N, C-alpha and C positions, 0 to 999 in steps of 0.2 A: 777776703783781700783781693787787691787790684792785680799785685804782681806776683808770679808762685815761679817757682824753679821748673825747669824742664821734667827732672826726675819726679817734682809733686803733680806735674800736668800728668803725665803718663799713668801715675796711679790713678787720677780721677777719671781718666778717660779709659783706664782698665786695658791699657794697651803696651808693649814693650817700648824701652827706652829709646832701642836702637831705631825701630819703626818710625817711632817720633819725630827723632831727628834727620831720618831721611826725609821725612815730610816737610819739616821746617826747611831744608835745603832746597828741597825743590819749589818751595814756596818763595824762594829768593833770600831767605834768612840764615846768616852764619851762626851756626850753634855748633861747638865742638865739645864742651864740657857738659855731663848733666846737671851740674848744678848751677850753669847760666840762668840769669833771671829772665822771663817772659814778659812783658808788658800787654797791657790790655790791648793796646793799639796792634801788636805783632798777634796776639790770640784771634782779632778780629781779620787781620790778612790771613792767618791761616786756614780761618774758617772759610772765608771767601773765595780760596784758592781750591779748597775741598767742594766747595758748591759746583764752581766751574769744571773741576774735574771730572764729577760724578753728572753733568748736564744739568744742573739746576742753576740757571742763569736768571738773574732777576730783571723782571719784565719794566719794572718804573727806573726812569733814570735816577741816579742817585749822584751827589755832589763828590762823593768819596767813595772809593771802590773799597767794599768790605764795611761802609757805616751801616750801623743798625736801623732798620727800617720802624721798629717801635721801642718805647721803652716804658719800663714798668717800675714805679715808684711806690715805697712799702713805709708806712709812718706808723711808729707805735708810741703810745703815751700812757703814762700810768698815772691815777691819780689816787686820792686816799678819801675814803666814805666814812663818815662816822654814823653808827647805827646803835641807838640807845635801846637797851633790854632792860626795863626796871630801872634799878638804880645804876646799872653798870653799862658803860658806851663802850663799844667794840668800835676797831677801826679797820675797816676793809679796803684792800687793795683792788683797785678795778682798772684793769688794763684795755685799752681801744686799740685796736688794730685796722690800718686803712692800706688801700691797696688800688692804686689808679694806673691804668695802661695807656700811654699815649702814642698814636698811630702818625707816621706823616702824612702831610696831605697830599704829597704826590703818588703814595701808596692807592691811597681811597680812590683819588681822581684816575690813577690807572685801572683800577677795578672797575669803576663806574663806566669807563668807557668802554674797557671788554665787555661788558654787560651789554651795554648799548648797540656797539656793532653785532654782536651774537645776536640780539633781538631783530635788529635791522635785516642783517642776513638772512634768518629765518622766514622773515615776513615777506622779504622779496623773493624766497624760494617757493614761498605758498603762492604768492600774486602769480609769478610765473607759471607755476602746475595748474591753478585753475584756468589762467589764461590759454593754456596748451590744451587743458582738455576742452575747452569752450571753442576751439578753434577745431578739434578734432570731430567734436559734435556738429558742429556747423557744415563741415565737410562732409559727415556722413549723411546729413539729412540733405544737403545740395545733390551728393550722388543719389539717394533714393529717389529726389525728387527727378532727378535726369532720368533713371532707369525708368519709372511710373511713365514719365512723359513718353519717352521713347517705345515703352509696350503700348500705350493708350493711342500713338499716332499709327503703330504696327497693326492693332486691332482695326480703326477706323480703316485704314489702307486695305487692309485684306478684307474687310466688311464691303467698302464701296467696290474692291474688285469683283467679289462675289457677285453685287447687286448689280454691276455690270455686266457680268457675263451671264447671270441669269437673263438679265433684259436683251442681250444679244442673241442669246439662245432662244428665248420667247420670239423673239422678231423673225428670226432665222426660221423657226418653225412655222410661225404664221406664214410667210412669204412663200415656204416650200408648200404649204396647204393650199394657199391660194394658186399657186403655178400649178400643182398637182391638177385642184378642181380645173383650172382652165383647161390644161391640157386635156382631162378627161372629158370636157365639154367639146373640146375641138375634135377628138377623136369621135364621139358621138355623132355629131354633125357629118362627117365624113362618111361615118358608116351608115348613116341615113341617106346621104346623096347618092351614095354606091348602091343601094337595095333596088331601085326601079328595074334595072335589069334584071330578069330570071336568070339564075345561075345554071349553067349549063355541065353539071357534072363536078365532081368533087375536085380534079384537078384545076379547072378554071376557078372554083370558088379559092384555092389555094394559091394560085398564080394571082388572083386579083388583091386576095387579104396580104398575101408578100408584097406587092406592088403599095397598096395603101401602107403596110406597116414600116416599109423602108423607105417611102418617099420622103425627099429632104435629106436622105442620109445613104445617097450612092458615094461619096467621097471615103465612107468608113468602111474599114474591113470586116469580114463574115465575123469574127470572135467579136468585136465591138458592138454588132448589129444584136448578136445574140443576148450579150450581156444587158443592153437596154431593152431588148424587148422582155426579159423576164424581170426587170425592175418595172417595167409598166405593168406587168400582169400582177405583180402584188401588189402596187399602188391600186390595182382595179379591184383587187379583191375586197379591200376594206374603203366602202363607201361612205364619207359620214353622212351624205345626204339619206340615204337609206336607212341608216341606225334608226331603231326605235327609241321613244323619249325617254330618261332615265327615271326610275320609281321609287320611293322608300320600301325598306323592307318589311314593313306591319301591315297587315290586312287583316281586319276587325273580323273575328270569326262569326259565322252566319247562325250556328247552331251550339249550345252548351258543350264543353269539352268533358270527356268522360274518362278518367284514368283508371288505370289498374295497379293498386297499392299492394306490393308483396310487403306481409306483416308475418313476422316470426312468433315464436310462443309469448314475446313480450317486445314493448317499443317506449321509448320515449316519446312524450307529447309533442316537443321542438323536432324531432326526426320526423313525426307523422306529418307536423304541418310542412316542412320542407318538401314531403314527398307529396302533397297534394298542393303544393305552390300556393299556399297561403300564410298566413301570418300564424304563429303560435297561438295570439290569442284569441283567434277565431275558434280554434281546436278546443282552446279552454271554456270557452261561452259554450259551445256544442254539448261538451260534458255536462256542465253545471246545470244545462237545461235536461240532460237523461238523470240527473240527479247524483251525479258523479262529481266531487270536489278534488281537483288535481292542480297542480301546478305545473309550470311550461317544463321545468326539470324533472318531475316525477315520470315513473312507467308505468304503463298501462298493459292490461292482459290482450291476447289475442282477440278475444269475445268481444271484449269493450271498445277496442281498437276498430274492430271488424262492423260495429254498430255505427260508431261515429262517422267511419267513410262512407256507408251506406246513407247516413243522414244526409251527408253533403253532399250526396247525388254521384258518388264515384263507386267504384268496384274494388271489394278487398279479394285477394288470393292469398293463401299460403304460402311465405317462403320457403325454396327447397332447401334440402340439407346441405350443408356446408361441405364444400367439395374435401379439404382437408382431413376430416374425419374419415369421408370415403376413402381417400388414397390410405389413411391409416390402418382401415378395416382389410384393404386391399392387399398392403403389405404384411399384415398378421396373417391372413390367410395363404400367403405364397411362402410364409417362411417356417410353414410348419411342417416338420419330419416326423420320421418313423417313432412311435412309440417304444419307450424302453423301462425296463421295472425303477421303481426311484424308492428312496426310503420314506417312512411313514412320519406325517407330521402329528403330534400327539400334543393335545391342550391339556394342560393340568387346571383344573377347576372345583371350586368348593367354598367352605364357608369361611369367615375371618378366622385364623390362628387353628384351623384344623390341619396344618403341618404342610400346606403345599410346597412351599419355596424349600423348606428344611427337606423334604425328600426329593426334589429336585436337586439340592447341594449336595445328598450323599450321593446320588446317581452320577454327578460329573464333577464331585471332589473338589467343590467351591464353597465358600462361605456368603451367599449374597444376603442374607437375611440379615447380617450384621450390620450391613451399610445403608439397611431401610431405617426411616424414621418410626420410632416405636414397633419396629419389628415386623411392619405392614407393607407389601410388597403394594405400591403405587402406581405401577405402570408395567406395560407387557414386556416381559424378558423373553428373548429368542435365541435358542440355545440347540447347536447340533451335537450329540454324544456319540462316539464309536466305542461299541460296548463289543464283547467278544463274538455276540450274536449277530451284530450288524448296525448300521448307522439309523440313529434315531434323532429327529427334530422334535422338540419340544419347545412349547408357547405355556409360560408361566402368566396368569392372568389373576386380577387382583380379586378378594373374595368381600369387598364391602359393597354394599347396596348402591352406593353413588357410583361404580363403575361397571353398571349394565350394559352400556353400550360397547364397553370395551370387551367384558366375556360374550357378549353377542357376535363382537366382530371376530373374536379368537375361535369361537365355535364355526363359523362361516369358512375360516382359512384351515381349519383342521381335518384331518381324516377320521382322527380316533380322540376321543375324551375319556380321560382319566380322572373320575370324579372321587377326590379326597376327602372322606369322613371320619372324624374322629370318633373312637370308639368308645371313649368316655364323655362324649358329649352328644351323640345321636345326629338326626336330621335336622337342619336349621333352615331359616328362609332361603339364606343364598344358597344352600343344597338343592332346594327344590327347584328355584330360579335358574342354576346350572343345567339341572334335568329337564327342564321345558327348551333353554336354550339348544342345547342337544336335540332333542326331539323335533324342534324346528327347522333344523338344518341338517335333519336325517341322517346324524351321524353314530355310531355305535358306540357304548359307554362301556368303559372298565372300572368297575368300584375298587378302591384302594382303601380298605378298612386300616386307618394310619393309628398310632399311639396305642398299639398291644402290647405294649412294655410296661402300660400302666395298671396299677392294682384293681382299679375301677374300670376297667375295659370289659365290654359289653357288646360283641358284635351282632347277638341275635337282634339286639334292640336298632341296630342300626339296619338289619335287612327289614326288620317291622316296620320300619318307618318308611323304607323306599318303596316297598311292596305297595303301598297305600299311595303312591304315584308311579304305578306300572312298571317299576325296576324289580324285577323278579329273578332271585339267583337261579343259576342252573342246578344245583341242587334240589331246587324247590319246584321244578320243572318250567324254568323260564331259559332266558336266551343272554342273561348278563353274568359275567365273569366278577366274582367277588374274591380278592386278594387279600388276606390278612398282611400287614406290614409295618415296621416301626421304621422311622425315619431317624430315629436315634441310634438304634443298635444296629439297623442294617438287615432285620429279619425280613423276609419275603422280597427283596428288591429284585434276586433274581426271577423268582417266579411273576413277579409282575413284569417284566421286561420280556420273558417268554410268551407271557400272555398278549403283550402287545404284537411281539413279531408273530403270532400263531393268529392273530387278527388282521394283521395287514397281508400277509398269503392270503386269508379268504378275500381279502378285499381285491388282492391283483391290481396294485398301485402301480400306474404306468403313466409315463409322460414323456414327450421326445426333449431329447438333449441335445440335439444340432438345430442350427438355426438362432433367429434372434428371438432373447429372452423377452418373456414376461412375468410379472410379479405383483404383490400387493404390500402396502406401505403398513407394517407393522407398530411402527413407532416413529416419531420425527420429532427433532428438538433442533434449537439454534446454538450451535459452539460458537463462542467468540474466537477460538484459535482458527478453527477449522470451518467455519460457516454451516449451513442448513447440512445437517446429517440427517439421513432417512435408513431407518432398518427394513430393509425388504426381505420378504420370502420370496424367494424364488419358485415360480410354478411350473414352468417350462421352458425350451430353450439353455443357453448357456449365458449369462451376464459377464462380461469381460470388459476389463479398464479399456478404456478408449472410447468406449460404446456411445452413441448419440442417444438420448433415451426422453422420454414427455412422461411426466408423472402427473397426472390431475392437471391443474393451471401451471405447473411448474415444468421446466425443461433445463436440460443442460447435457455435459459431456463427462462421462465417470472419471472422475480423476483418480480415486483410490477405492479400493475395497478392505475390509476388515472384518475379520470374524469376531466371534463373542469374547475371546481373549486378548483384541486388541492388536492381533496380528496382521499383516497386510498379506493379501491374497492377490491373485491374478484374474481366476475367474470362479463363478459360483455356479451348480448345478440345481436342477429341481429339488426341491424340499430343503436346501441349505439357505439358512438365514444369512445375511452379510449387512453391513453399515457402507453406506454409498455416500461419497462426497463428489461433489459438483455441481447440484442443482443450484438453479437461479433463487429458490427460495425455499421456506419450508412446506412443504405437502401435507395436506389433511392424512391422519391416519385412516387406513381403507381406500385409498386413491390405489388405481391400477399403475401400474408403471412398463411402460411400453420401448422394446430398443427399434430405433427407427433408422432409414438409410443415411440422414445426413440432418445438419442442425437446421435447416429450413424448414423441412416439414415439421419437426419437432416444434419449433418456434411457431408456426402457423396454428397448429391444432391447440397449443398452448394458450394462446391469443384467442382464438374463436372460443376455448373453454371461459376462459376468463370474461370475455363480454355476456356470453351465455348466463353464467353464475351472478355476474351484476344486475343483469336484467332481472332474473329471478328473485335476487334479493329486494331490489326497487321494489318488485310486484308484491313481495310480503311486507315491506314497509309500507307500501302502497297508498292510494288516494283512499281516504275513508269515504262512504256514501253519505249524501246529505241527511237520510234518514237516522244513520248512527249518530251523525252530530248533534241532531236536534234530539234523540233519546239520552245523549250524555248531558247535555244542557240539562235536562230535568233532573238529573242525579246528583247526589252530593260528589264533591271533589273527590277522584282517586289518586291517594297518594302513591306515588314512586319512587322506589330506590333504585338509583343508578349505582352501576359498579364496573370497574375495570379490572378484569381477571388477567392475571400473568402468572403461568407457571413455568416449570422447567422442562417439560416436554409436552408435545400437543396431545397425548391421551389424557393425561391430568386436565388440561383445559377443557377439552369436552365435557370430561366427568362433572367437571365443577360448574360448567355453564349449563348442562343439562338438570344436574340437581338443585341450582339455585333458582334457575327460572320456574321450576316444578312448585317453589315454594310459595308461589302467588297466591293470592286471595280475593275474595271480593273486596278487603279494604285496602290492601296494598297489593301494587305489581314489582315483581323484583326483574329490573330491566339490566340485560349485560351489554354495556355501551359496546365495549372491546374485548377483544382476548386474544392471546398470542402465546407462543414459546417463547423465553428467552429473560432478559432481566427488564426493569421498569425502567425505560427511557424517557427523555424529555418529552417526546411527542405524548407517551401515554399520560405523563403527569398534565400537560396542556390539555388535553382532552379531558381529563378527569375535572379540569379547574373549568372548563367551559361548561361542562356538563353537568357539574355540581355532583362527582360522583365519590365513593369509596375506592379507593384502590385496595386490591387483595392480592398478595405477593405470595404465591405458593412455593417455596423452596428458592426463591430469587429476592434478589435486592434490589433497592434503585440506585442508580450510577452517580457521580456527583453533581451533573449538570440536573439530572432528574431531581435530587434532593433540594436543589436551589430553589425549584419551581415550585416544590412541595413546602418548604418553607415560606416561601414571598407569598404563596395563596392560602397559607392554613389548610393544607388539605389532610386528609384521614387516611392514613395508612396503615393496613393491618397484615402484618406478616405471619405466615403459619407454615407448619410442616406436616400436621395430620389433617388430613381432611373432615374427622369428625368434628374438629374446633372450628372450622369454615363454618360448615354446615349448621352446627349447633349456635353458633352465635346469629348468624343470620335468620335461623327459624325463630329464634328468641325475638329478635327486634321486630322481625315479620309477623309473629303472632300476638305483640303486645305485651310481654311477660316481661314484668320487670323484676329488678333483683341484684345481685352481683354476677360479675362477670370476671372471669380470669383473663387479663392482658398480658401480654410479653412486653416488655419494655427493656428497649437495647441502653445499658448503661455505659457501655464503653466498648470501642474496638482498637486492636493492634494489629499492625502490620508487621509481618515476618521480612525481617533484614536477611538473617543467614539461619543457616541449622546446625547444631553441632550433635556430635555422639555423645551419649553417656552410658557408661557401663551400669547404673543404677535404674535411670529413667528412659532409655532409649535415646528417642530425638527428642532434643531440646531446641527449641525456637528463640533465638534470639530476636525480641521484638522491640518496637518503638510505639507506644501508646499515643494514638493519634487522635482521638477522641473520647471523652469521659473519662472512666476510672474502670479497672479492671479489680475485680474483687476475686478473693480465693476460692470463696465458698459458693460461688454463683456457676450455674450449667453457662455452656458455652458451646458454639457453634464454628467450625471451620468453614470460611468461605473461598470459593476460589472462582476466580472472574463472576461475581457477584450471583454464584451458585454454591448453594449448602451443599457440602461434599462429607460432613460428618457433626454429628452432635453428641455431647458427652460431657464431662465436665475436667477439671482441673487436676492434674496431679501434683503440679508443685509450681511455685510463683515465688521468685527470688528477684533480689538487687544485688548483684555483686555475689557474694557468697552466703547473704543472710536471707530465709525465709522473711517476707513479708506478707500481709494481710491484704493489702492493696497498692496499686501502682497509678498515678493520676496522669493526665495527658502531657505530652513532651516527655517523659522519662522513658528511658530504656530499661529492659528486665526480659528474665529468661523464664519460658514459660513450657512446662511438658505437658502435654494432651494425654490424660489415662487412656489406654488401650488405643493409641492411634501413633504410628510413626511414619505415617506417610507426609507428613507437613514439607512443604515447599517453599521456598523464598518466594515472595509477591503474594503468599497468603493473606487472608485476614482472619484473626481470630475475634469473634464478635462474643461481648459477654452479655448478660440478660437476665433478669429476674421477671418472675410471675407475680404478679399482683391482683389484687382484687379490688374492682372498682364499681362503685355503685350508678347503677343504670339511669338516665334520667332522659325526659323526652326532650 
């Protein structure tokens, strides 16, 4: 409806009637009663007023204020449609609705005009901005050209000024030289003119020279005449006409030059060429004529180098001893003090599983054997024990045959050897070998007959077996003490300590405790958190924190000292073993440690030793003789098995390297390409890939970067924790024996995120499985910084509160390790299985 009352309009607009009447009054319309009628024109007028009031004014011109801009027409049309369905006809009503909206032309034209004006405005702004940027660029280019032109002009002016100054100086020097020459010639002419008259005395000659010298200078003062006279004398001192002609510095020698060449124990071919002032190829040619095939980068020994030098017409002399080593020897001699009594160093030796470590554990009240793989000690342990009868230092050496060099090193370091023999087993091969090492080192032996608590113990059998090797008991008329002991029950331990201390009193062991310390490396390893760690047995002097030391080819300053319990100490006296931190690298087991005055001497000695060791190693690798090469060409091809050996400690590295290389035979050669202590790194994997070698990890693992190289190159990596398995597998391959072999395949790895305490299981590790799968019934190893610290089995595997059989990668779980409560966050729990694999060539 087109007309409504004020009350109805207020209801439609949902507003109070009073408010609507007030708005109508403000719009200029008089309405007093809510029942008055409001026409369409009045409603449009009210709408226009409200828009103007709220700031919504029309942009388009309108003929009438408040007139609508658009009109919407709606049309509704109803038609009937007949639909036949069989014999029945149905009528359906069809409704058609249409809606059309008409907009005023003025409004559309105004919108188009606004859009065109806006587009023109934006286009003009863009054109002005581009023009401003172009003007700025041209202005900057113009300024740059002006600066460049100014700089070039200044450089040309400076160059011209320098050239002009140089020309002027040259002309001035030429003029001065010519004037000087003329004056000197005139002086010589006047001097010759004055010579015919003989001189009558020195005074007359002085007056005549003075008159000639000051002729034409009578108007000058005495000081001016003296200055001119000195200048003339200086000019006459340098006579260009009397100078000899300049010649070039080279003169061809008339006789061959014979040089003295200093040669050490070995020398590189290129260095020898430099000393002879010839090319390295000439030295290689001379070696080839002598039957030695060597490249320019290889090293030759002293005798071969001397022959080459004499062949080339020179004279060879032996190089003098290094100055740094002489300084070190002098420093050691000066630092020795008065000898004082020291504790004895006792080495425990014997066969495998005869109870050496268990006996030592009972003495020092520790359980070391529980942490060793398979119950076997695989490196030297050094401990000192304070007993009621004195201090005794013990060295525990392995008993396996592979550790012969380690046992020999232990015998050389010791004062007394305690030979442990099981009463139920008797004398075994490693027992005999220990006796030989002790005899070679001239060390007294005390025999501890262990396992006397067993029912089948037979000590007389042990005595009879050792008598055959000249170890005769005291009760049989010999000089060797036999002490029956039991490492399990403690029987005979006090008697054994008494025997050791009595033997030490007889030996009267003494060493200087004051002055600079010296010692021997018992064992060494690379700790990821602490760096190179060396176990040192101090032999004389006092080793203190802060001392500068040289140890083999390594040097450094002692940062910290630790005893066998891990407690930090400030100093170590003779016969006391300590762990030393602060060396530049991992020393070799058996290297001597010497305290020096300053770091410079330590560095010089270490560098000279490194050079000498490198030359010796190159000589061993050295040039093969021509006859050997020809002989090998006539034989069949020799198979070579390359190995890269990495172990947890340096002693194990030496034992593995020596044992594996000794397996070589006529058909196959075992070649250890590289070896060292510490985890398997990326450089080790790269070297193995380049030399086609098998990587052997003994109680160590590969890091993340090394595993990528291993997977990419498809390298063969074998992990071991018992040396028997390493030697047996390599021996079977080298001997060509086929069959099945037992391999350890890692099936999963879990990373310890946190550790919880349980009253039932002890330490429970909250873990995330990062690789593979962890199964409940498989053996495991605990790794800390890629080094095996424990080997055992799982006691519990849970997901939340449920026991599960396996946990896959990317899943959290709780793991309790059986008989091990030292799990720490960051450790890795490695799950593996042993499988039999058929050997193939």
